[in-house]
N, C-alpha and C positions, 0 to 999 in steps of 0.2 A: 263318352267313345273310348277313351282308353281301356275299358274291358271287354271291349270287343275284341275278338279273333281278326285276322286279316279277310278271310273268308266273309264274315259279317260286314266289315267294314266295305269290302268292295262291291258287296251286294245293295248294300243302303247307296253309295257311291255312283251307281250303275241306275239305280232307279231314281235318281233325282237328274239325271241326265235328258236333254232333250235328243229325240231319237226319228231318222229318214226311216223308210220301210226296211233296209237290211239290216239297220241298227235294232230297231223292233223285234228282225225274226231272229237274231243271233241271242239277242236277250231273250225271247221266250224259249228258243233250244237251251239256253243254258240253264235255265232255271227248270225246264222239263228234265234235263239231264244229271240236274243236283237233286231233282226230288221234289220240287217244290212245286206240285200240279195246280195248286191254289193261284199262286203269282202266275203262272204260266196260264191259267186261263182266263186273268185280268188281262194281260198283256194279249193275249190272240183275241180277246173281246174288244180292246180297241183296235187291235188291226181290222176288225171286222167293221168297225164302226168309221174308220176311214178308208173303205173299199170303195174303189170308183165303180162305175157302170160296167166298165170292158173286166171286170174281175180282179184287177190288181189291187194286194191287200195294201194299208197300211199306208197311202199315199198322204204326204204332207203337199205335196204341190204337185202339179201336173206334167212337169218337166225329168222327173226322176228315170232311171233306167226302167227298161223294159221286163229285165228277169228279178233286178233284186226283190220287189214283193212276195216271191216264190219262196223267199228264204223263213216267211213266218208256216209255209205250209206245212211242216212236220210236226209242229208242237199243234197247229189248228186240228188237223186232223187226231191225233191223242186226246185234246180238249173235247172236241165233237165226240169221240167214242165213250169219254170218259161220264160227261155229262146228259147224253142224250137229246142234245139240243139239237135241232134238226136247223136251226138259223145259222148255226157253226158248220154243220154239214154241207148245207146248200153253198155257205160262202166259199168253203173248200173246194167245192164244184166249179164255182165259178172261176176261181184262181185256176185250177186245170183247164178249165177249157181256154181262159187267155193264153196259157202258154202254150196247148196245142193248135189251137184254130185261127189266134188273132195275132199273137206275140210276132214281131217281125223277125224274119228267118231269112238266111242264106240261101242258096239255091239247093242246097244239099238238106235242109232242114236244120241247121244248127242255130240256133236262138243266137240272136244279134243282140246286144248290150243297151247300145245309145245310139243313134243312128245306125250306117253303117256298118259300126264297128264290132267287134268280138271281142270282150276283157276276160281274162283268167279268173277273175272275181267270181264269175259264173260257176265254176266247178263247184263252189258252196253252195249257192241260191238255188239253182235249177235240179239238177241230178238228183240229190237224197229225197225232194219233195216228190217226183216222177218214181223213183224207187218205193217210197210210202205209200205213194197212192196206188199203187198196185201195175206199173207200168215200169219194169223194170230194163225190158230191152228198150226201151225211149230213152231212160236214164244214161245206159251202156253209150247209145247213139250220140247223145250227147256230149259225152264226156269224148269221143273218140271224133266227134268234130272240131272241140276245143283244142286237141291235143293234135292234131293235124296243124291246127293254125297257129298255134302259138308255141309247141315244144320244139327246142334246138338240141337238137342229136348229138352237136359236140360238147356243149356244155352240160347238155341234160337237166336242163332247167326250164323254166316256161318265163317266156316273154311275157309282159304285161297286155298289151293292146296289139289287134290284128284291124286293118282296114281292108275291108271286104269287096270296096267295089275299085280302091287302088291297087290290092292287090298286095299289099307291101305291111309292114309292121308300122302303125301308128306310135306305138312306144315299143320298143325292143328291149329295154332295159329288163333285168330279171328281179322286178321289185319284190323284195322280201315278203311282205304279208300275200301278194297275190301267189305265190310260192305256197304260203303258210295254208289261205284259202283252198288251194288243189288237193294240200294231203289231208287236210282235215275233212274236206268233202269227199273225197274218195272213199277216207275211212268209213263213213258215215254209209256209202252205199255199198261198199262191201257188206257190211254187216245187214244191210235191209236184203240184197240180192237171194234171190229161194236158193233151197237148196241144189236144183236140177241145173243152175245155171254155174256150174263150176269150173268150166273154161274162162269165161268170162271173170269171175272170181278172181280165178290166179292170173290173170292178165291185170286185173285192178291191182292186187296185192303186188306184183312185179314193179306196178307204175311208182305205187309209196315207197318202194326199197328203195329203187331208183333215187328215187326223190330226197328220199332221208340221206341217204349215202351220199348225194351229189351237194346239198344244202348244207351238210355236217362236216363238212372238206372246210367252209369259209366260216366255221363257228369260232370267234374269238375266244381268248384264254379267258374270258369275265362269263362267258358263256350266253353270250348277244351276238347278233350279226347288224351288218352295215343295212340301211334302207334297201340300196339294191345291191345285191347279194355279193357281186364279187367288185364291187367299188369300194374300196376303202376309203376315199375322200367322200362317200356320202357318211349322213349322220348314223349315229349305234343307236339304234330301234329294237325294243322291248319285246313286240308282239309276235315275229314269227317265231320267237323261243320257246313261246308257252304255247302257240299252237303244233309245233313239232312235237313238246311234251305231252299234249294232247293225243295227237297222233299215235305216239310210243305207247304211251300206257294205253289206250283203247286197243291197239293191234294185239299189245299182250293179253290183255283181259278176255280178246274173243279168240285167241288162238292161232293166229294168221302173223304175229310176228314174236321172233322169239327175245330171249333178255340180253341181246348182245349190246342194246341202244340204252338198256336201262340205267346206267352209269352217269350217260349223257342227261337224259331226261332228268334222273333228280339233280344233276349239278346244273343244269339249267332252273328248276323251278324254286331251286335256294338262289340264285340268282335274280329270278324275277321276285321274291318274295321281300328282296329288299329293295325293289323299287315300289313298294306300297306304301304309300304316305300315310303322315296320322290320320288323314282324313278317308283314307280308302281307294284314292284315286292312284291307278297305275301308271306311274310315271313313263316319259321317255318313248311311252307305242307311237306309232305312224298315228300323228296327232291331226285330229279333226279342226274346223271342217275342210282345210285343203289336203291335209295328208301329206303335206310337203316339211312338215318340220316333226320334229321331237315333242311329242306333246302328251295330251290324253285323248280318250275316244271310248263310247261305249263297246265297240269291237272289243278294244283291248281290255275292258272291264269283264267284259263275255266270257274272253278266253281265258282270263284267269279262273274264273267260275268253272269254266269246261274243263281245263285241265286238272283243278283240285276234286271234280267229281269223277274224273277217268281212274285219277290216282286211289284215291277211295275205293269205288267199284273194283280195282284191281288187288285191293288189300292190303295196301300199303298204308302203314301209320307212323309218324313221327317218333 
């Protein structure tokens, strides 16, 4: 293993991990953006192998969140195009049909995550798949529904959980990884919107810029953030840093973000590389399975890969 670079080690460690539906999805997305279509295809094939009758992909047990399986969607669509496999195409259509017609929703059509709750995680799971599937208007509608419930206008950050039935927050904390899911999910939708949706694209760009600015206020001198962004008593966490670095690199690559954030992204990336242990595990991310401590997790591995792929595509070299 000593001869492997950090990226190769992180990939190897990720593929050794057990994964639930959203973890399988972000893993497939990471290999897709890295350009490893063969591994991506293998990952989505197993997501299809575990597709429930109602259309949800990659289910490990029936109690998983409603929208998490949609995180597999964009990679599945690409795999279907590359292979011409109609089984993959039909699986994507079943997942889309579930989101549109079967997934529990609030009265305004906003997708629920679990029970009667809306979670900020959904910003990454649902809108990118909708946009990639040719439904950009619905993608934007979902974003606005999540934002209406979870955005805090004073802090200009996103709370974690909203209870639709009780009309109040189920968890009002500004969870770092949740805000990272938001930044990364919005950046993907911005790239996927058609040219004629310029106004909507500009709105989403403004959301990302605002979020970057207000997260970076809380960045520690070591490049990392606390698990609850504005709570210095919560543990120091790695994944938000690499999620924001990914967002900055992609925004610069696609021309909607200037270079004012580049130094912060580079500092962040350097700090994250020091968190990769000899086995390729990215340490001190919001740790599975309960995500209540600094540990390791598939999503932390995947976002290291996504960060590295985005930086490479921007044309930066060490």
